[in-house]
mmCIF file of the N, C-alpha and C atoms, coordinates in Angstrom:
data_MODEL
# 
_entry.id   MODEL 
# 
loop_
_atom_site.group_PDB 
_atom_site.id 
_atom_site.type_symbol 
_atom_site.label_atom_id 
_atom_site.label_alt_id 
_atom_site.label_comp_id 
_atom_site.label_asym_id 
_atom_site.label_entity_id 
_atom_site.label_seq_id 
_atom_site.pdbx_PDB_ins_code 
_atom_site.Cartn_x 
_atom_site.Cartn_y 
_atom_site.Cartn_z 
_atom_site.occupancy 
_atom_site.B_iso_or_equiv 
_atom_site.pdbx_formal_charge 
_atom_site.auth_seq_id 
_atom_site.auth_comp_id 
_atom_site.auth_asym_id 
_atom_site.auth_atom_id 
_atom_site.pdbx_PDB_model_num 
ATOM 1   N N  . MET A 1 1  ? -9.659  -13.863 11.305  1.00 0.00 ? 1  MET A N  1 
ATOM 2   C CA . MET A 1 1  ? -9.965  -12.454 11.338  1.00 0.00 ? 1  MET A CA 1 
ATOM 3   C C  . MET A 1 1  ? -9.660  -11.922 12.738  1.00 0.00 ? 1  MET A C  1 
ATOM 4   N N  . VAL A 1 2  ? -9.116  -10.740 12.793  1.00 0.00 ? 2  VAL A N  1 
ATOM 5   C CA . VAL A 1 2  ? -8.782  -10.084 14.047  1.00 0.00 ? 2  VAL A CA 1 
ATOM 6   C C  . VAL A 1 2  ? -9.865  -9.069  14.377  1.00 0.00 ? 2  VAL A C  1 
ATOM 7   N N  . LYS A 1 3  ? -10.288 -9.051  15.623  1.00 0.00 ? 3  LYS A N  1 
ATOM 8   C CA . LYS A 1 3  ? -11.260 -8.051  16.075  1.00 0.00 ? 3  LYS A CA 1 
ATOM 9   C C  . LYS A 1 3  ? -10.527 -7.039  16.933  1.00 0.00 ? 3  LYS A C  1 
ATOM 10  N N  . ALA A 1 4  ? -10.891 -5.763  16.786  1.00 0.00 ? 4  ALA A N  1 
ATOM 11  C CA . ALA A 1 4  ? -10.224 -4.709  17.547  1.00 0.00 ? 4  ALA A CA 1 
ATOM 12  C C  . ALA A 1 4  ? -11.219 -3.611  17.900  1.00 0.00 ? 4  ALA A C  1 
ATOM 13  N N  . ILE A 1 5  ? -11.057 -3.087  19.072  1.00 0.00 ? 5  ILE A N  1 
ATOM 14  C CA . ILE A 1 5  ? -11.802 -1.894  19.479  1.00 0.00 ? 5  ILE A CA 1 
ATOM 15  C C  . ILE A 1 5  ? -10.794 -0.754  19.459  1.00 0.00 ? 5  ILE A C  1 
ATOM 16  N N  . ILE A 1 6  ? -11.094 0.287   18.678  1.00 0.00 ? 6  ILE A N  1 
ATOM 17  C CA . ILE A 1 6  ? -10.132 1.378   18.507  1.00 0.00 ? 6  ILE A CA 1 
ATOM 18  C C  . ILE A 1 6  ? -10.794 2.722   18.767  1.00 0.00 ? 6  ILE A C  1 
ATOM 19  N N  . ASP A 1 7  ? -9.993  3.670   19.185  1.00 0.00 ? 7  ASP A N  1 
ATOM 20  C CA . ASP A 1 7  ? -10.436 5.057   19.315  1.00 0.00 ? 7  ASP A CA 1 
ATOM 21  C C  . ASP A 1 7  ? -9.878  5.825   18.129  1.00 0.00 ? 7  ASP A C  1 
ATOM 22  N N  . ILE A 1 8  ? -10.759 6.492   17.390  1.00 0.00 ? 8  ILE A N  1 
ATOM 23  C CA . ILE A 1 8  ? -10.325 7.264   16.228  1.00 0.00 ? 8  ILE A CA 1 
ATOM 24  C C  . ILE A 1 8  ? -10.884 8.677   16.327  1.00 0.00 ? 8  ILE A C  1 
ATOM 25  N N  . PRO A 1 9  ? -10.169 9.633   15.758  1.00 0.00 ? 9  PRO A N  1 
ATOM 26  C CA . PRO A 1 9  ? -10.685 11.011  15.740  1.00 0.00 ? 9  PRO A CA 1 
ATOM 27  C C  . PRO A 1 9  ? -11.945 11.104  14.875  1.00 0.00 ? 9  PRO A C  1 
ATOM 28  N N  . GLU A 1 10 ? -12.729 12.113  15.110  1.00 0.00 ? 10 GLU A N  1 
ATOM 29  C CA . GLU A 1 10 ? -13.958 12.334  14.346  1.00 0.00 ? 10 GLU A CA 1 
ATOM 30  C C  . GLU A 1 10 ? -13.665 12.468  12.851  1.00 0.00 ? 10 GLU A C  1 
ATOM 31  N N  . SER A 1 11 ? -12.543 13.106  12.505  1.00 0.00 ? 11 SER A N  1 
ATOM 32  C CA . SER A 1 11 ? -12.194 13.274  11.081  1.00 0.00 ? 11 SER A CA 1 
ATOM 33  C C  . SER A 1 11 ? -11.922 11.921  10.416  1.00 0.00 ? 11 SER A C  1 
ATOM 34  N N  . THR A 1 12 ? -11.311 11.001  11.135  1.00 0.00 ? 12 THR A N  1 
ATOM 35  C CA . THR A 1 12 ? -11.060 9.661   10.600  1.00 0.00 ? 12 THR A CA 1 
ATOM 36  C C  . THR A 1 12 ? -12.370 8.907   10.441  1.00 0.00 ? 12 THR A C  1 
ATOM 37  N N  . ASN A 1 13 ? -13.251 9.053   11.395  1.00 0.00 ? 13 ASN A N  1 
ATOM 38  C CA . ASN A 1 13 ? -14.568 8.438   11.308  1.00 0.00 ? 13 ASN A CA 1 
ATOM 39  C C  . ASN A 1 13 ? -15.312 8.949   10.078  1.00 0.00 ? 13 ASN A C  1 
ATOM 40  N N  . HIS A 1 14 ? -15.212 10.244  9.833   1.00 0.00 ? 14 HIS A N  1 
ATOM 41  C CA . HIS A 1 14 ? -15.845 10.851  8.658   1.00 0.00 ? 14 HIS A CA 1 
ATOM 42  C C  . HIS A 1 14 ? -15.254 10.262  7.374   1.00 0.00 ? 14 HIS A C  1 
ATOM 43  N N  . LEU A 1 15 ? -13.938 10.132  7.329   1.00 0.00 ? 15 LEU A N  1 
ATOM 44  C CA . LEU A 1 15 ? -13.276 9.551   6.160   1.00 0.00 ? 15 LEU A CA 1 
ATOM 45  C C  . LEU A 1 15 ? -13.727 8.108   5.938   1.00 0.00 ? 15 LEU A C  1 
ATOM 46  N N  . LEU A 1 16 ? -13.821 7.327   7.005   1.00 0.00 ? 16 LEU A N  1 
ATOM 47  C CA . LEU A 1 16 ? -14.283 5.943   6.873   1.00 0.00 ? 16 LEU A CA 1 
ATOM 48  C C  . LEU A 1 16 ? -15.698 5.893   6.307   1.00 0.00 ? 16 LEU A C  1 
ATOM 49  N N  . ASN A 1 17 ? -16.545 6.803   6.735   1.00 0.00 ? 17 ASN A N  1 
ATOM 50  C CA . ASN A 1 17 ? -17.911 6.854   6.196   1.00 0.00 ? 17 ASN A CA 1 
ATOM 51  C C  . ASN A 1 17 ? -17.920 7.207   4.712   1.00 0.00 ? 17 ASN A C  1 
ATOM 52  N N  . ILE A 1 18 ? -17.030 8.090   4.291   1.00 0.00 ? 18 ILE A N  1 
ATOM 53  C CA . ILE A 1 18 ? -16.931 8.457   2.871   1.00 0.00 ? 18 ILE A CA 1 
ATOM 54  C C  . ILE A 1 18 ? -16.472 7.254   2.050   1.00 0.00 ? 18 ILE A C  1 
ATOM 55  N N  . ILE A 1 19 ? -15.427 6.566   2.516   1.00 0.00 ? 19 ILE A N  1 
ATOM 56  C CA . ILE A 1 19 ? -14.917 5.375   1.815   1.00 0.00 ? 19 ILE A CA 1 
ATOM 57  C C  . ILE A 1 19 ? -16.009 4.303   1.761   1.00 0.00 ? 19 ILE A C  1 
ATOM 58  N N  . LYS A 1 20 ? -16.698 4.126   2.860   1.00 0.00 ? 20 LYS A N  1 
ATOM 59  C CA . LYS A 1 20 ? -17.780 3.142   2.939   1.00 0.00 ? 20 LYS A CA 1 
ATOM 60  C C  . LYS A 1 20 ? -18.851 3.431   1.887   1.00 0.00 ? 20 LYS A C  1 
ATOM 61  N N  . ALA A 1 21 ? -19.241 4.680   1.763   1.00 0.00 ? 21 ALA A N  1 
ATOM 62  C CA . ALA A 1 21 ? -20.268 5.060   0.786   1.00 0.00 ? 21 ALA A CA 1 
ATOM 63  C C  . ALA A 1 21 ? -19.744 4.976   -0.647  1.00 0.00 ? 21 ALA A C  1 
ATOM 64  N N  . LYS A 1 22 ? -18.531 5.463   -0.866  1.00 0.00 ? 22 LYS A N  1 
ATOM 65  C CA . LYS A 1 22 ? -17.968 5.500   -2.220  1.00 0.00 ? 22 LYS A CA 1 
ATOM 66  C C  . LYS A 1 22 ? -17.850 4.105   -2.825  1.00 0.00 ? 22 LYS A C  1 
ATOM 67  N N  . TYR A 1 23 ? -17.436 3.134   -2.020  1.00 0.00 ? 23 TYR A N  1 
ATOM 68  C CA . TYR A 1 23 ? -17.215 1.782   -2.524  1.00 0.00 ? 23 TYR A CA 1 
ATOM 69  C C  . TYR A 1 23 ? -18.361 0.828   -2.170  1.00 0.00 ? 23 TYR A C  1 
ATOM 70  N N  . ASN A 1 24 ? -19.468 1.382   -1.672  1.00 0.00 ? 24 ASN A N  1 
ATOM 71  C CA . ASN A 1 24 ? -20.660 0.591   -1.343  1.00 0.00 ? 24 ASN A CA 1 
ATOM 72  C C  . ASN A 1 24 ? -20.323 -0.571  -0.400  1.00 0.00 ? 24 ASN A C  1 
ATOM 73  N N  . LEU A 1 25 ? -19.634 -0.245  0.685   1.00 0.00 ? 25 LEU A N  1 
ATOM 74  C CA . LEU A 1 25 ? -19.215 -1.253  1.650   1.00 0.00 ? 25 LEU A CA 1 
ATOM 75  C C  . LEU A 1 25 ? -20.243 -1.371  2.765   1.00 0.00 ? 25 LEU A C  1 
ATOM 76  N N  . LYS A 1 26 ? -20.253 -2.519  3.432   1.00 0.00 ? 26 LYS A N  1 
ATOM 77  C CA . LYS A 1 26 ? -21.253 -2.782  4.465   1.00 0.00 ? 26 LYS A CA 1 
ATOM 78  C C  . LYS A 1 26 ? -20.927 -2.131  5.798   1.00 0.00 ? 26 LYS A C  1 
ATOM 79  N N  . ASP A 1 27 ? -19.630 -2.067  6.132   1.00 0.00 ? 27 ASP A N  1 
ATOM 80  C CA . ASP A 1 27 ? -19.278 -1.534  7.448   1.00 0.00 ? 27 ASP A CA 1 
ATOM 81  C C  . ASP A 1 27 ? -17.898 -0.880  7.423   1.00 0.00 ? 27 ASP A C  1 
ATOM 82  N N  . LYS A 1 28 ? -17.529 -0.303  8.554   1.00 0.00 ? 28 LYS A N  1 
ATOM 83  C CA . LYS A 1 28 ? -16.254 0.412   8.637   1.00 0.00 ? 28 LYS A CA 1 
ATOM 84  C C  . LYS A 1 28 ? -15.063 -0.537  8.598   1.00 0.00 ? 28 LYS A C  1 
ATOM 85  N N  . SER A 1 29 ? -15.253 -1.784  8.994   1.00 0.00 ? 29 SER A N  1 
ATOM 86  C CA . SER A 1 29 ? -14.173 -2.768  8.876   1.00 0.00 ? 29 SER A CA 1 
ATOM 87  C C  . SER A 1 29 ? -13.788 -2.947  7.412   1.00 0.00 ? 29 SER A C  1 
ATOM 88  N N  . GLN A 1 30 ? -14.793 -3.017  6.546   1.00 0.00 ? 30 GLN A N  1 
ATOM 89  C CA . GLN A 1 30 ? -14.519 -3.127  5.116   1.00 0.00 ? 30 GLN A CA 1 
ATOM 90  C C  . GLN A 1 30 ? -13.869 -1.854  4.593   1.00 0.00 ? 30 GLN A C  1 
ATOM 91  N N  . ALA A 1 31 ? -14.251 -0.709  5.145   1.00 0.00 ? 31 ALA A N  1 
ATOM 92  C CA . ALA A 1 31 ? -13.648 0.562   4.730   1.00 0.00 ? 31 ALA A CA 1 
ATOM 93  C C  . ALA A 1 31 ? -12.169 0.598   5.106   1.00 0.00 ? 31 ALA A C  1 
ATOM 94  N N  . ILE A 1 32 ? -11.836 0.125   6.297   1.00 0.00 ? 32 ILE A N  1 
ATOM 95  C CA . ILE A 1 32 ? -10.432 0.071   6.712   1.00 0.00 ? 32 ILE A CA 1 
ATOM 96  C C  . ILE A 1 32 ? -9.656  -0.875  5.801   1.00 0.00 ? 32 ILE A C  1 
ATOM 97  N N  . SER A 1 33 ? -10.240 -2.020  5.471   1.00 0.00 ? 33 SER A N  1 
ATOM 98  C CA . SER A 1 33 ? -9.587  -2.967  4.564   1.00 0.00 ? 33 SER A CA 1 
ATOM 99  C C  . SER A 1 33 ? -9.378  -2.353  3.184   1.00 0.00 ? 33 SER A C  1 
ATOM 100 N N  . LYS A 1 34 ? -10.359 -1.583  2.714   1.00 0.00 ? 34 LYS A N  1 
ATOM 101 C CA . LYS A 1 34 ? -10.246 -0.938  1.398   1.00 0.00 ? 34 LYS A CA 1 
ATOM 102 C C  . LYS A 1 34 ? -9.116  0.081   1.399   1.00 0.00 ? 34 LYS A C  1 
ATOM 103 N N  . ILE A 1 35 ? -9.013  0.871   2.464   1.00 0.00 ? 35 ILE A N  1 
ATOM 104 C CA . ILE A 1 35 ? -7.927  1.844   2.561   1.00 0.00 ? 35 ILE A CA 1 
ATOM 105 C C  . ILE A 1 35 ? -6.586  1.119   2.546   1.00 0.00 ? 35 ILE A C  1 
ATOM 106 N N  . ALA A 1 36 ? -6.489  0.024   3.289   1.00 0.00 ? 36 ALA A N  1 
ATOM 107 C CA . ALA A 1 36 ? -5.248  -0.757  3.308   1.00 0.00 ? 36 ALA A CA 1 
ATOM 108 C C  . ALA A 1 36 ? -4.922  -1.280  1.911   1.00 0.00 ? 36 ALA A C  1 
ATOM 109 N N  . GLU A 1 37 ? -5.933  -1.754  1.205   1.00 0.00 ? 37 GLU A N  1 
ATOM 110 C CA . GLU A 1 37 ? -5.746  -2.251  -0.159  1.00 0.00 ? 37 GLU A CA 1 
ATOM 111 C C  . GLU A 1 37 ? -5.238  -1.145  -1.089  1.00 0.00 ? 37 GLU A C  1 
ATOM 112 N N  . LEU A 1 38 ? -5.795  0.056   -0.933  1.00 0.00 ? 38 LEU A N  1 
ATOM 113 C CA . LEU A 1 38 ? -5.428  1.168   -1.809  1.00 0.00 ? 38 LEU A CA 1 
ATOM 114 C C  . LEU A 1 38 ? -3.984  1.624   -1.606  1.00 0.00 ? 38 LEU A C  1 
ATOM 115 N N  . VAL A 1 39 ? -3.473  1.509   -0.394  1.00 0.00 ? 39 VAL A N  1 
ATOM 116 C CA . VAL A 1 39 ? -2.106  1.973   -0.129  1.00 0.00 ? 39 VAL A CA 1 
ATOM 117 C C  . VAL A 1 39 ? -1.088  0.836   -0.080  1.00 0.00 ? 39 VAL A C  1 
ATOM 118 N N  . GLU A 1 40 ? -1.564  -0.400  -0.099  1.00 0.00 ? 40 GLU A N  1 
ATOM 119 C CA . GLU A 1 40 ? -0.679  -1.559  0.029   1.00 0.00 ? 40 GLU A CA 1 
ATOM 120 C C  . GLU A 1 40 ? 0.435   -1.574  -1.012  1.00 0.00 ? 40 GLU A C  1 
ATOM 121 N N  . GLU A 1 41 ? 0.085   -1.396  -2.262  1.00 0.00 ? 41 GLU A N  1 
ATOM 122 C CA . GLU A 1 41 ? 1.082   -1.475  -3.324  1.00 0.00 ? 41 GLU A CA 1 
ATOM 123 C C  . GLU A 1 41 ? 2.162   -0.415  -3.153  1.00 0.00 ? 41 GLU A C  1 
ATOM 124 N N  . GLU A 1 42 ? 1.766   0.778   -2.792  1.00 0.00 ? 42 GLU A N  1 
ATOM 125 C CA . GLU A 1 42 ? 2.727   1.863   -2.620  1.00 0.00 ? 42 GLU A CA 1 
ATOM 126 C C  . GLU A 1 42 ? 3.693   1.572   -1.474  1.00 0.00 ? 42 GLU A C  1 
ATOM 127 N N  . ILE A 1 43 ? 3.183   1.068   -0.379  1.00 0.00 ? 43 ILE A N  1 
ATOM 128 C CA . ILE A 1 43 ? 4.016   0.817   0.795   1.00 0.00 ? 43 ILE A CA 1 
ATOM 129 C C  . ILE A 1 43 ? 4.897   -0.408  0.602   1.00 0.00 ? 43 ILE A C  1 
ATOM 130 N N  . LEU A 1 44 ? 4.349   -1.449  -0.009  1.00 0.00 ? 44 LEU A N  1 
ATOM 131 C CA . LEU A 1 44 ? 5.074   -2.711  -0.132  1.00 0.00 ? 44 LEU A CA 1 
ATOM 132 C C  . LEU A 1 44 ? 5.818   -2.858  -1.457  1.00 0.00 ? 44 LEU A C  1 
ATOM 133 N N  . GLU A 1 45 ? 5.834   -1.812  -2.268  1.00 0.00 ? 45 GLU A N  1 
ATOM 134 C CA . GLU A 1 45 ? 6.457   -1.872  -3.585  1.00 0.00 ? 45 GLU A CA 1 
ATOM 135 C C  . GLU A 1 45 ? 7.920   -2.290  -3.470  1.00 0.00 ? 45 GLU A C  1 
ATOM 136 N N  . ILE A 1 46 ? 8.294   -3.263  -4.277  1.00 0.00 ? 46 ILE A N  1 
ATOM 137 C CA . ILE A 1 46 ? 9.675   -3.736  -4.286  1.00 0.00 ? 46 ILE A CA 1 
ATOM 138 C C  . ILE A 1 46 ? 10.505  -2.762  -5.101  1.00 0.00 ? 46 ILE A C  1 
ATOM 139 N N  . LYS A 1 47 ? 11.585  -2.304  -4.509  1.00 0.00 ? 47 LYS A N  1 
ATOM 140 C CA . LYS A 1 47 ? 12.478  -1.382  -5.204  1.00 0.00 ? 47 LYS A CA 1 
ATOM 141 C C  . LYS A 1 47 ? 13.478  -2.204  -6.023  1.00 0.00 ? 47 LYS A C  1 
ATOM 142 N N  . LEU A 1 48 ? 13.387  -2.066  -7.341  1.00 0.00 ? 48 LEU A N  1 
ATOM 143 C CA . LEU A 1 48 ? 14.273  -2.792  -8.238  1.00 0.00 ? 48 LEU A CA 1 
ATOM 144 C C  . LEU A 1 48 ? 15.207  -1.825  -8.946  1.00 0.00 ? 48 LEU A C  1 
ATOM 145 N N  . LYS A 1 49 ? 16.339  -2.354  -9.353  1.00 0.00 ? 49 LYS A N  1 
ATOM 146 C CA . LYS A 1 49 ? 17.227  -1.562  -10.195 1.00 0.00 ? 49 LYS A CA 1 
ATOM 147 C C  . LYS A 1 49 ? 16.465  -1.265  -11.481 1.00 0.00 ? 49 LYS A C  1 
ATOM 148 N N  . PRO A 1 50 ? 16.617  -0.066  -12.028 1.00 0.00 ? 50 PRO A N  1 
ATOM 149 C CA . PRO A 1 50 ? 15.851  0.313   -13.232 1.00 0.00 ? 50 PRO A CA 1 
ATOM 150 C C  . PRO A 1 50 ? 15.982  -0.687  -14.379 1.00 0.00 ? 50 PRO A C  1 
ATOM 151 N N  . GLU A 1 51 ? 17.171  -1.227  -14.597 1.00 0.00 ? 51 GLU A N  1 
ATOM 152 C CA . GLU A 1 51 ? 17.344  -2.152  -15.721 1.00 0.00 ? 51 GLU A CA 1 
ATOM 153 C C  . GLU A 1 51 ? 16.604  -3.471  -15.491 1.00 0.00 ? 51 GLU A C  1 
ATOM 154 N N  . ILE A 1 52 ? 16.527  -3.933  -14.263 1.00 0.00 ? 52 ILE A N  1 
ATOM 155 C CA . ILE A 1 52 ? 15.790  -5.160  -13.965 1.00 0.00 ? 52 ILE A CA 1 
ATOM 156 C C  . ILE A 1 52 ? 14.295  -4.907  -14.132 1.00 0.00 ? 52 ILE A C  1 
ATOM 157 N N  . LYS A 1 53 ? 13.836  -3.771  -13.642 1.00 0.00 ? 53 LYS A N  1 
ATOM 158 C CA . LYS A 1 53 ? 12.423  -3.413  -13.773 1.00 0.00 ? 53 LYS A CA 1 
ATOM 159 C C  . LYS A 1 53 ? 12.033  -3.335  -15.250 1.00 0.00 ? 53 LYS A C  1 
ATOM 160 N N  . GLU A 1 54 ? 12.904  -2.765  -16.071 1.00 0.00 ? 54 GLU A N  1 
ATOM 161 C CA . GLU A 1 54 ? 12.636  -2.659  -17.507 1.00 0.00 ? 54 GLU A CA 1 
ATOM 162 C C  . GLU A 1 54 ? 12.551  -4.047  -18.138 1.00 0.00 ? 54 GLU A C  1 
ATOM 163 N N  . ASP A 1 55 ? 13.451  -4.957  -17.764 1.00 0.00 ? 55 ASP A N  1 
ATOM 164 C CA . ASP A 1 55 ? 13.413  -6.321  -18.296 1.00 0.00 ? 55 ASP A CA 1 
ATOM 165 C C  . ASP A 1 55 ? 12.107  -7.017  -17.936 1.00 0.00 ? 55 ASP A C  1 
ATOM 166 N N  . ILE A 1 56 ? 11.649  -6.833  -16.713 1.00 0.00 ? 56 ILE A N  1 
ATOM 167 C CA . ILE A 1 56 ? 10.397  -7.452  -16.275 1.00 0.00 ? 56 ILE A CA 1 
ATOM 168 C C  . ILE A 1 56 ? 9.233   -6.891  -17.079 1.00 0.00 ? 56 ILE A C  1 
ATOM 169 N N  . GLU A 1 57 ? 9.213   -5.581  -17.300 1.00 0.00 ? 57 GLU A N  1 
ATOM 170 C CA . GLU A 1 57 ? 8.132   -4.963  -18.066 1.00 0.00 ? 57 GLU A CA 1 
ATOM 171 C C  . GLU A 1 57 ? 8.136   -5.455  -19.508 1.00 0.00 ? 57 GLU A C  1 
ATOM 172 N N  . ILE A 1 58 ? 9.322   -5.615  -20.103 1.00 0.00 ? 58 ILE A N  1 
ATOM 173 C CA . ILE A 1 58 ? 9.423   -6.113  -21.479 1.00 0.00 ? 58 ILE A CA 1 
ATOM 174 C C  . ILE A 1 58 ? 8.900   -7.539  -21.547 1.00 0.00 ? 58 ILE A C  1 
ATOM 175 N N  . ASP A 1 59 ? 9.299   -8.395  -20.594 1.00 0.00 ? 59 ASP A N  1 
ATOM 176 C CA . ASP A 1 59 ? 8.821   -9.773  -20.572 1.00 0.00 ? 59 ASP A CA 1 
ATOM 177 C C  . ASP A 1 59 ? 7.304   -9.828  -20.388 1.00 0.00 ? 59 ASP A C  1 
ATOM 178 N N  . ALA A 1 60 ? 6.765   -8.966  -19.557 1.00 0.00 ? 60 ALA A N  1 
ATOM 179 C CA . ALA A 1 60 ? 5.322   -8.953  -19.312 1.00 0.00 ? 60 ALA A CA 1 
ATOM 180 C C  . ALA A 1 60 ? 4.564   -8.580  -20.580 1.00 0.00 ? 60 ALA A C  1 
ATOM 181 N N  . ARG A 1 61 ? 5.134   -7.699  -21.390 1.00 0.00 ? 61 ARG A N  1 
ATOM 182 C CA . ARG A 1 61 ? 4.466   -7.283  -22.633 1.00 0.00 ? 61 ARG A CA 1 
ATOM 183 C C  . ARG A 1 61 ? 4.300   -8.456  -23.593 1.00 0.00 ? 61 ARG A C  1 
ATOM 184 N N  . ASP A 1 62 ? 5.183   -9.449  -23.504 1.00 0.00 ? 62 ASP A N  1 
ATOM 185 C CA . ASP A 1 62 ? 5.068   -10.627 -24.362 1.00 0.00 ? 62 ASP A CA 1 
ATOM 186 C C  . ASP A 1 62 ? 3.789   -11.415 -24.074 1.00 0.00 ? 62 ASP A C  1 
ATOM 187 N N  . TYR A 1 63 ? 3.281   -11.297 -22.850 1.00 0.00 ? 63 TYR A N  1 
ATOM 188 C CA . TYR A 1 63 ? 2.110   -12.066 -22.450 1.00 0.00 ? 63 TYR A CA 1 
ATOM 189 C C  . TYR A 1 63 ? 0.822   -11.262 -22.492 1.00 0.00 ? 63 TYR A C  1 
ATOM 190 N N  . ILE A 1 64 ? 0.935   -9.953  -22.607 1.00 0.00 ? 64 ILE A N  1 
ATOM 191 C CA . ILE A 1 64 ? -0.244  -9.090  -22.642 1.00 0.00 ? 64 ILE A CA 1 
ATOM 192 C C  . ILE A 1 64 ? -0.489  -8.672  -24.084 1.00 0.00 ? 64 ILE A C  1 
ATOM 193 N N  . GLN A 1 65 ? -1.668  -8.944  -24.575 1.00 0.00 ? 65 GLN A N  1 
ATOM 194 C CA . GLN A 1 65 ? -1.959  -8.619  -25.966 1.00 0.00 ? 65 GLN A CA 1 
ATOM 195 C C  . GLN A 1 65 ? -3.086  -7.643  -26.068 1.00 0.00 ? 65 GLN A C  1 
# 
């Protein structure tokens, strides 16, 4: 685990408190991790050709009932 001391604007602090309360988290570190989790898929999404993506979705449907 990495420890960091950071300076954040008051508005960011307010947002962290909202996330902390909404997801019943213990501290702001967990709130930062939750925000990262929520945006991770969007940022790290693999860009596939549409036909390959469609093939993967079709194959996945075979396993999901």
